[in-house]
N, C-alpha and C positions, 0 to 999 in steps of 0.2 A: 578557406583550406589550410589544415592541420597542420601543425612543424612538421609532424613526420612524411605525411605524404606529400609534403613539400621535397624534403629531405629524399626518401625515397624516388620520386619523381624525376630529381633530379642526378640520383646516383649514376645511371647508367653515361649521361653526359660528361658528367666528373671523371667517371672512369675512363671515358676514350678521349676525354678532353687531353686527358698529361700522357698518355701514351698512342704513340703511331696507331693506326687503324689494322697494322698487320699483325700488330702484339695483342692490340687486345681482341683478338677476333672477330671483327665486323666484316663484313664485306661492303664494298663499296656502296652496294644500293640500299643497303642496310643502313647505311649513314643518314643517307637522305631521308628513309622513313621517321628515322630519332627524328629529324629535325622537323619535319612532320610531326609526330607525335607531344614532340614538346612546345612547338606551336598549341596546338588545339588545347592538350592540357590549362597551358597557362590563359584562354580563353575560355576554362572550364567547362570545354568539350570532351567530356570525359566517356562517352561512348567511342565519336571517332578518335580517340587518342590511343582507346585500348583495342581498336581495329588496324592505326598505323604500328605498335609495339607489335601487333599479330604480325603483321608483315615481316617487321623487322627479326622476331625469333624462327619464323621462316627460312628467309634468309642467312641468318646466322643464331642456330638454333643452341649452340653450346658456350652464348655467355649467359649467364646465370643473372646478372643485372637489368638485360631486356624483360627476362620471365619476370622477376620481380615488379618492375614498373608497370610490364601487361596487368598483372594479379589485382595490383593496386589502381590501377585506371577500371578494369572492371569490377573491383569491388565500389568503385566511386561510382558509377553506371549501374550498379545494382544489379547486376551479370555473376551472381554468388556460384554459381556452380562452378562455371568456367573462371572465375576468379579463384576459386578452390586448386582447381588444376594446375593454374599460371604459377599461383605460391610451391604447391608442391615439385613441382619440375624444378625452380628456382632452388629451392632449399636439395633437392635432390644432386643439383649441380655444386649448389655451395650450401653446405648443412649449416653455417656459422652466420649464415646473411640474415641480419635482423629485422628487415624490414617485411620479408614476408613470414618471419617466423607473427609477427603482431598484427600482421592483417591477416593471414590463414584464420589467427586465433578470435578475429573481430568474426571473421567473415562467417565463421563456426558457430558465434554467436547468434548472429541474424539468421543463419539457417535454424536456428531453436535445437542447435546439435553442443550444446554447452562445455560436456563433457568431452567432446574432442576438442575444444577448445583449450582446457585448463591446462596439458600440459604442455601445448606451443605459448600458451602466455607467460607461464612459469620460466620456461627456456628465457623467454624475451626480458621478464624481472629480473630475473639475476645477473645478466648482461646488464642493465640499465635501471635500477630499482627506483629511481625519481622518475619516470616516463610516467605522468601522470593518463598518457591515453590506456597504456596499458593497464595502469591501474585500477581506471574505469571500467575497462574492458574483464580483466577477471573479475572485478566485484559483479557487474553483467552477469558473468556466468556463473557464478559462485550464488548468485539472487534464484536466478533461474532454478539451478538445482537445489533449492531450498537450505543452501548456508548462508543463510541472514546473519549469524553476527558475524561470519568470517566477509560477506561483504561490506557490512559496519567498519567494521577492521579499515579495509581498503578504500573507502569510501574517504573514511576521519584521514586514512592517510595522503590521501590526495589533497585535502582540504587544508594538511599540513604544509605539504609541497605548494602549494596556490590558492591562496585565501581565498582567489576571486572567482574562480571555479564552480559557477553556478550548476554544472551537472554534478558536480559532484555533492555538492552540498543538498540538492532535490535527490539524490539517491540516496546521502545518509537520509534525508526525512523519511522518505518512502520503503527503506527497508527494516529502520527500527519501527513504522508503521506495522509491515508486517510479520517482524519478533513480537510485539502486542497482539497481533491478532492470532497469531498461533499459540505464546503463552498463553494466551486468556479462553483460546478455546479447551484448550491441553486442562486448564484449572476447572473449567466448566462442567468438563465430561469427567474429570477425573476425583475433582475434590470440591465439589461445589460451594457444599454446605459447610466449609471451614471458615474458619475465622479471618484468614486472609483475603481470601474471595470475600467474603463479603463486607471488609474494609476497603475492599477496591471497590463495591458495588456500592459502596453509602456513599464513598469520596465523588464520584459520577453523578449521586443522586442532589445530593450538594450542589454540583453546578448546574444543574438541571432545574435547580430552584423546588426539588421536589425534598423539603427539608423534615417532615413527620416521617416520609418512607425512611430518610437517612439516619433519621435519629432511631429508630427500632432496629434498622441491621446494627449503626453499631454498638446499641448497650448488647444485642444478642451475639455480637463479638466478642464483646468485654467483659459477657458472663461467660465463653468458653477460653478466654487468655489467661493464660499462667502471670504469674509476675512479672516476668520479663517480656513476656508480650504484651501485658498491658504497659509497659514501660514504651514499648515503641511505639504503641497504639496512641496515647497521651502524645509521645514526638510528634506522631503525624498529624497530631487533631494542632498543636502549636504551631507546628511548619506552616499549615494551610492560613494559621490566621496571622502569622507575624510575615509572611510572603504573597500578598493581594494579588503583588502582578505577577508571581509564577501560577497562583489559583483565582481568577476573578472569579467571585462568587454575589448573585444578588442577595438583596439589603437581607430577605428573610430567611436565608441561607447563610448569611453570616450571624444571626441573631441567633440560630439555630446552634451554629459550630460554638460561639461563645456559651451558651449554655450547656451545650455538654463539657465541654473544659472546665466549667464549673462544676458541673455535678461529679469528674471522674477526680478530678482533683481532691474532691472532700469526702472522696469514697476512704473507709477503712484501710489502712495497709498500707496509701495508694504509694505505690513505688516511684524510685526513683529514675529519672533520665537516665538510659545507656550512655557509659564511658564511654569514648572514643576517643585514644590516642592518636599520636601521632603515625599514620600509618602510609608504606609505599605499596599501594595496591598491584604494583607489576611486580615486588620483588620478592614476594614469599608467597608464591599459589603455587608450588608445586604439589602434585601428587603425595606428598609427605604431608600438608597441611592439611589438620581435622577439617571437618564437614563447618562443625560450630567456631570455628576459626574465620574459616570463609566466607560464614554467615553475615558473621560479625563485622567484618572488613566490610562486607557488601554493605550493610548498612550504614557504616560510619563514610563511607567511601560518598553515599548518597547525601547523608546532610551535610558533610564538606563540600557539597556540590560538585564532586567529582560522578557524574554520570554515567562516564563511556567506564571508568571505574570502577562502579558499582554493577554496569551492563555485565561488565566483564566479567566480573566475579560470581557474577548469578550462574554467568553462562556456566563457569567451571563447575559450579555446584551441579547444574542440570544433566551435563554430562556425566555426572556419576548418580543423580538420582533424579530424573528426567519428569518426574511428578511431584516433585519438593513443594509443597504448597508456599512455601516463604519465600523458594527463593523466586519462584514465577511473583510472585508480589514485587518485589525488587525488582526484577527486567521488567516487569512492567511498568512499575514505575519510574523507574533509570530511563527507558526507552521513550514515555510520554514525555520527558523532557527532551533527550536528543532531537527526535523529532520536532515538537515543537521549536527547538534553536535553528536547528538546519532549516526548518521552512524558512521559518523569519529572516534567517539570513539569504538566503535565497531567494526572498523577494528585495531585499536590500538592492541584491545587485541586480535585478532586472527588475525596478522600479515602475517601469511603465510600460509592461506587457502586460495586454488585456489578456493573451491565451495563458501565459502564467499564473496570472491570478486563477483564469476555470481550472485549470488543472491542479493545482493546491487546493482551491474551493470545492474538487471533485472529490479529491482525498481525507478530507473532511468530512464531506457527507457519508461518503462509504464508511467510514470510522463512527457515524453515526451524530458524529458535532457539527450540527447544525448552523449553531452561534456562529461556530469559528466560520464554517463554510459561506455564511450569506457573508459576514465581511469581505470576506475573496470576491466573492462574487460581484456586490455593491463597486468596488473598487475599479472592477473588468466594467462595469456598469457606466459607470464614474468616466470613462474614457471613450467607452463605443455603446450609448444608452440601447443600440439593437441589435447587440451581439447575442447569437442567439443559443450558445450553449448558455451564457451568462443566465438567462431568465428565465431557462428551463433548468436549471441547476435551482436558480434561488426559488422559482414556482414548488420542486419539489420538497425543498428546504425547508419552506413555509409550511405548505402542505404537511410534514413530519414532524412540525413542531406546532401543527391544532391552526394555524394561522389560515384558514380557509380564503378569509375575504380580499389577503392578499398572495395566495398562493395564486388563486382565480384569475385576478386582477394582471400578473405577471405574464400565466400560463396563455391568458385572452392577448397578451400581446406577444408572443412567442407563435400562436395560430393565427394573427392576422398578417405573418409574411409565409408560414407553412399550413396553410389550414389542413392539408392531405398529411401530416406527420401523424403518424401512427403514436408514437410516444408523446406527446401532448393529445390528443385528442384522448386517450388513455388516462393519462392525468387529469384532467379536464372532465370523464365519468366518476373518475374517484374523488374528486373534489366533491361533486352533484350526489352523489351516493353519500356519501359523508353528510348532508345534509339531509337526504331521503328523497332526493329531489330525482328519481331514478325515471320519470316520466320525461325530465329535460338532459339525461346523462345518455338516453338508448339513441342518438343520431351521432352522439360521438362514439359510442361503442360500436355503431355500425360501420363507423371508418378502420376500425380496427381486428374486421372477419380474418384478415390474413395477415394479421401480424406476426413475425417471428416467433419459433416454437418457446424462447424463455417467457417471452411474455401471454402464451395462450391464456395458461393455467389462469391468469390475472382478469384477462379479459371474459371468462366461461362464467368466473366466480361472480361479477358482477353481473353477466345476463342471468345466472340463478338468481340474483336477489332481486334483479328488475322483475322478473318472473312469479317470485313466491310474492313481490310486494301487489302485483295484477291480479294473484291468487289462480295463474296456472300451475299447478301443484306439478304435473306431469313434467314440464317445460323445465321445471327451475331444478328435478330432481334429474334431468338428462343434462343440464350445463351445470352443476355440482358434480357429477357423476364425472365429467369431462375435466374439471377445474382439480380431480385428485392428488396429481403427481406433482405438482406445484403446493399442496398448504404444507406449510411448514410450521405452525402456528397450532394446529385442531381447528381452526374455524370453520371450514369447511366443511369436514366431516362432523363438525356440532352440529353446522345449519343442517347438512344431510340427515343426521339423527333424527330430527325434528320431524322432516317433510314423510322422512320413511314412517316415522310414529303416526302421522297424518294421516297414511293411505292403507292402515293396517299389518307394512311390512317389519314386523320385529324382531326375527334374525340379521336381515340389514341393520332397523336402528341399532340391537346391539353389540352388533362389528364396528359399526360407524362411531358407537360411543365409546369404545374400548379405543381406537384407533386416536381418537380425539384428546382423550386422556393422556396416551402415550407422547403424542404430541404437545402438549400443554406442559409435561412435566419438560422434557425436552428444553421446549423456550424459558421454564423460569429458571432453568440451568444455567441457559443461555444468557441471563439477566443477572445471572452473581457475578458478571466481571465487570472489569471497565472498559471491554472495549464498543458496547452497547451493540452487540450484535441483536440486543431485542428491543423492538420499538411497539410493539404490543402491549395493550394491559394486565396483567396479571386477571385469570379467572377468577 
């Protein structure tokens, strides 16, 4: 039980323990219910404590502390709507009461109403600015509203107050990943061909062990860059080579990186590295500061290792110009480092938690960082070799990395315990389809016919491929048509166009081809950013 819960739960007892019952407004019978409520809450029976406090508020309806404790216990028991009503009553009776402000805000966050939560949490924060429960609740509310940078600041404040607060470190990591995703998507949709988008994608290709593609991307970015921009690219390449702990690269990528540095260093009129004087990122960043100076400060903060400062400065630039490609570049790079550091710290604080390892692994997997995800899943499996979530996450990560044998082995281990699980069966069908073993995949697909809506497209696409392999063209067309709503990369439309051509439906063929090209173009744009949203190969 948190400090604030304990403090709030005892408020009525302390209030009336110092005064005679006639002065604190409690009826004698209410005191009996108060004692019962205290015993129930001490035992962790929050629902019973809430009922007992409810009886006390009936007998003594004008005591705000009773309503506050009732609301807190209702919150702890998961009775959120009742909690809101009780906490509002407490504040109506005594507007400055601290605990109901906090828990009213927290209740609104849990109810999915963050806009209603923030005013109450801001009031509580003004009263006790170092209360970590309030800071975390405010961070969550802002994250839910899409105010990701505000959430990062609040989580960071929490970690400075309590360096071992695992919730804050995890929230900081997740919020930073959210910023990467949002900024990466913005860069992909607004300026996918900019040198900054190309440089970010090249960085990721090096990490993935794809140096030929990475080299091509860097050379294209270099050809687009001004002298000062070339200096920045050179600094970034040198930074990656000199900080292998921050940028672990496979050997083939290390060799390619060194060659790029040598080639660019030998280029005519090779630019000097940017000059970074000592700066104070938080002291000179008002609206009167030029965008150029802010950009320079964001870059220099990054090179100095002040990643929060770099992210903050990039954020200021993006408030002025939301699609500024260079500002998005620095925001993404800085938040990558913040996320890695925060999640690493989270793991240090929770070194033996299988659940936590899986949670971090899932985050990495969603960001398409499969190698990092596998490291986390392996930690979980070392604790519990039968952990279903870790097995499933590992199997999916190996499949995404193209390691079909390892993916199949892990997926089968999970299926041994959950043979009817739709996601496990669908993943095995995907693996077998990748091997062109559609006859073996069909029994697994048969168990996926009642899959939830978000998986239906994937099921029908595989059924379409299986039917096409068997020469059942009409059935294949039917299945691919059912799969169209979930086509993200144009592959379903493309396969359908070929089947339409086969049966002579040329108008439908041309329409499907046009849709396929459009989706493929969007996929390529998404592949130009570092957040790894595109996993399919280029057409």
